[in-house]
C-alpha positions as CSV (number, residue, x, y, z in Angstrom):
1,M,95.3,70.7,104.9
2,S,91.8,71.0,106.9
3,R,89.9,74.0,106.2
4,R,88.9,75.6,109.9
5,P,85.0,76.1,108.5
6,K,83.3,79.5,110.6
7,S,82.1,76.8,113.6
8,K,85.5,76.0,114.4
9,R,87.1,79.7,114.1
10,P,88.3,81.3,117.2
11,E,87.3,84.6,118.0
12,S,89.5,87.5,116.0
13,K,91.2,89.9,118.7
14,A,91.8,93.5,117.8
15,I,90.2,94.0,114.6
16,P,86.9,91.3,114.7
17,E,84.3,90.0,112.5
18,R,81.6,92.7,112.3
19,E,78.3,92.6,109.6
20,R,79.3,95.9,108.1
21,C,81.9,95.6,106.0
22,R,84.8,98.7,107.7
23,V,87.6,101.0,106.4
24,Y,91.6,99.4,106.9
25,L,93.9,102.4,106.7
26,I,97.1,102.0,105.6
27,T,99.4,104.7,105.5
28,P,101.0,106.9,102.7
29,P,104.8,105.2,101.7
30,A,106.7,108.0,103.0
31,F,105.4,111.3,105.3
32,G,106.2,113.9,108.1
33,I,105.7,112.7,111.5
34,A,104.2,115.5,113.2
35,T,101.6,117.0,110.5
36,F,100.8,113.6,109.5
37,A,99.5,112.7,112.8
38,D,97.5,115.7,112.6
39,T,96.1,114.3,109.6
40,L,95.3,110.6,110.9
41,A,93.4,112.2,114.0
42,L,91.1,114.3,111.3
43,A,90.7,111.2,109.5
44,L,90.0,108.7,112.3
45,D,87.3,111.8,113.6
46,A,85.9,111.6,110.2
47,G,84.0,108.0,109.6
48,D,83.7,104.1,111.0
49,V,87.7,103.4,110.7
50,A,88.7,99.6,111.9
51,A,92.6,99.4,111.7
52,V,95.3,101.8,110.4
53,Q,98.3,100.1,109.5
54,L,102.0,102.0,109.2
55,R,103.3,100.8,106.4
56,L,107.0,102.6,105.9
57,K,109.4,101.4,103.7
58,D,113.0,102.0,103.2
59,V,113.0,103.3,107.1
60,D,115.6,102.2,109.3
61,D,114.0,101.0,112.8
62,D,114.9,104.3,114.8
63,A,112.0,105.8,112.3
64,L,109.6,103.6,112.7
65,K,109.6,103.2,116.5
66,R,109.1,107.2,116.1
67,A,106.7,106.8,113.6
68,I,105.2,103.9,116.7
69,D,105.5,106.2,119.4
70,A,103.1,109.6,117.1
71,L,100.9,107.4,115.7
72,R,99.9,104.7,118.0
73,P,98.0,106.8,120.8
74,I,96.1,108.8,118.1
75,T,95.1,105.5,116.6
76,Q,93.9,103.1,120.4
77,S,92.7,106.5,121.5
78,R,89.9,106.1,119.4
79,G,89.3,102.5,119.6
80,V,91.1,101.7,116.4
81,A,93.5,98.9,115.9
82,F,97.4,99.7,115.0
83,L,99.1,97.6,113.0
84,M,102.9,97.3,111.6
85,N,103.3,96.0,108.3
86,D,106.5,93.2,108.0
87,R,107.5,93.4,111.6
88,P,105.8,91.7,114.1
89,D,109.1,92.1,116.3
90,L,108.4,95.4,116.7
91,A,104.9,95.6,117.0
92,A,105.3,92.8,120.2
93,A,107.4,95.5,121.5
94,H,106.5,99.0,121.1
95,G,102.2,98.5,122.3
96,C,101.0,97.7,118.9
97,D,97.8,95.3,118.0
98,G,99.4,93.4,115.8
99,A,101.0,93.1,112.2
100,H,100.4,92.2,108.8
101,V,103.1,89.5,106.8
102,G,103.6,89.3,103.5
103,Q,104.9,86.1,101.4
104,T,108.1,87.6,101.2
105,D,108.3,88.9,105.2
106,T,108.2,87.1,107.9
107,P,106.8,83.5,107.7
108,A,103.3,83.2,108.9
109,A,103.7,80.3,111.6
110,E,106.7,82.5,113.0
111,A,105.6,86.0,113.1
112,R,102.7,83.6,115.2
113,K,104.9,83.2,117.9
114,T,106.6,86.7,118.3
115,L,102.5,88.2,118.4
116,G,101.5,85.9,120.6
117,D,98.0,86.6,121.1
118,L,97.8,90.3,119.2
119,T,95.9,89.7,115.9
120,M,98.2,88.7,112.3
121,G,97.3,89.8,109.0
122,V,98.8,87.9,106.1
123,T,98.8,88.7,102.1
124,C,97.7,85.9,100.3
125,H,97.1,87.6,96.5
126,D,94.7,85.6,94.6
127,S,95.8,82.3,96.5
128,R,92.5,79.9,97.7
129,H,96.0,77.5,99.2
130,L,98.3,80.6,100.4
131,A,94.4,81.3,102.3
132,L,94.1,78.2,104.0
133,E,98.1,77.7,104.8
134,A,97.2,81.3,106.9
135,A,94.6,80.1,108.6
136,E,96.6,77.2,109.3
137,A,99.5,79.3,111.0
138,G,97.2,81.1,113.3
139,A,95.9,84.2,110.8
140,D,93.0,86.6,112.2
141,Y,92.3,88.3,108.8
142,V,93.4,87.1,104.9
143,A,94.1,90.0,102.5
144,F,93.9,89.4,98.6
145,G,94.4,91.3,96.2
146,A,95.1,93.9,93.9
147,F,91.4,93.7,92.8
148,F,92.4,97.0,90.9
149,P,95.5,98.9,89.0
150,T,97.2,101.2,92.2
151,A,100.4,103.1,92.2
152,T,100.8,101.9,96.0
153,K,103.3,99.2,94.4
154,D,103.7,96.3,91.7
155,V,101.0,94.6,90.7
156,T,101.9,90.8,90.1
157,V,98.5,89.3,91.1
158,Q,95.4,90.6,90.0
159,A,92.5,88.6,92.1
160,D,89.1,87.8,91.5
161,I,86.3,88.5,93.3
162,E,85.1,85.0,93.1
163,T,88.0,83.8,95.1
164,L,86.9,86.5,97.6
165,Q,83.5,85.3,97.9
166,W,84.2,82.1,98.5
167,W,86.8,82.8,101.3
168,A,83.5,84.5,103.0
169,E,80.9,82.2,102.1
170,V,83.6,79.4,103.5
171,M,85.8,80.5,106.2
172,E,85.0,82.8,109.6
173,I,88.4,84.4,109.4
174,P,87.9,87.9,108.1
175,V,88.8,88.7,104.7
176,V,90.3,91.7,104.0
177,A,89.9,93.2,100.3
178,I,93.1,95.6,98.6
179,G,94.1,97.1,95.4
180,G,93.3,100.0,93.7
181,I,90.0,99.9,96.3
182,T,88.1,102.9,95.7
183,A,84.4,104.3,96.9
184,A,83.6,104.2,93.0
185,N,84.9,100.4,92.9
186,C,84.1,99.5,96.1
187,A,80.8,97.7,95.7
188,P,81.3,94.2,94.2
189,L,83.6,93.8,96.8
190,V,81.7,94.9,99.8
191,R,78.5,92.3,98.2
192,A,81.1,90.0,97.5
193,G,81.4,89.3,101.2
194,A,85.0,91.6,102.4
195,D,84.9,92.1,105.5
196,F,87.0,95.2,105.0
197,L,88.7,97.2,102.7
198,A,92.3,97.8,102.6
199,V,93.0,101.7,101.4
200,V,95.4,104.4,100.7
201,G,94.8,107.0,97.8
202,A,91.0,106.6,98.2
203,V,91.5,108.3,101.8
204,W,94.9,110.4,101.3
205,H,94.6,111.6,98.2
206,H,90.5,112.1,97.9
207,P,90.1,115.7,96.6
208,D,88.4,116.9,99.9
209,G,91.0,115.5,101.9
210,P,91.6,112.1,104.3
211,A,88.4,113.5,105.6
212,G,86.5,113.5,102.7
213,G,88.0,110.3,101.6
214,V,86.8,108.4,104.9
215,R,83.4,109.4,105.4
216,A,83.0,108.4,101.0
217,L,84.5,105.0,101.5
218,N,81.9,104.9,104.4
219,A,78.8,106.3,102.6
220,A,79.7,104.0,99.5
221,I,79.9,100.5,101.5
222,D,76.4,101.8,103.3
223,A,75.1,102.1,99.7
224,A,76.9,99.4,98.7
225,R,75.5,97.1,101.5
226,A,72.0,98.8,100.8
227,S,71.5,97.8,96.9
């Protein structure tokens, strides 16, 4: 399998590569749509966020569509990419900017066909092989993790920062770091070359509220880059 070197990578669509690491915000696993819509707006207005991923588990398609209709305009009106977790079909049909698929979800090659020119991200755990396969399938970004313990999901793979650093040095396709990331522990990931930090609890459970969580993460990113 050939690697896609930096000089060969097509430019990403909804979440383009930036020199500065950016926040990639994942929704809580459950929420009330009306209340959360206001909370999301406050979080996005607090600082730089590259993307919002709608990640709702164990709900039917009608509930997903209602959530898309409520949250997508809030996100996109602020120039932030709105992505679906697991469901490239709903992303393509309901005006989303793309979708993120895991290793047990829709295969990446199939998701690429469904999404067309929309953004596709792929979970690669700590596997260079899976990341290279994702690149071959047309991924616009790959995601490594979990880097730290997390309450969001059961962690079966502990990612190594060396994998993240290797990808950032060799490949042009942006890389997302995920898993238990907070303002307090993100510095090594930023310095290793992560393009995006995917977070859940660091924002939604921040003691100063979600807006405070976004501000804290951006401050930590800037501090890590300056150190």
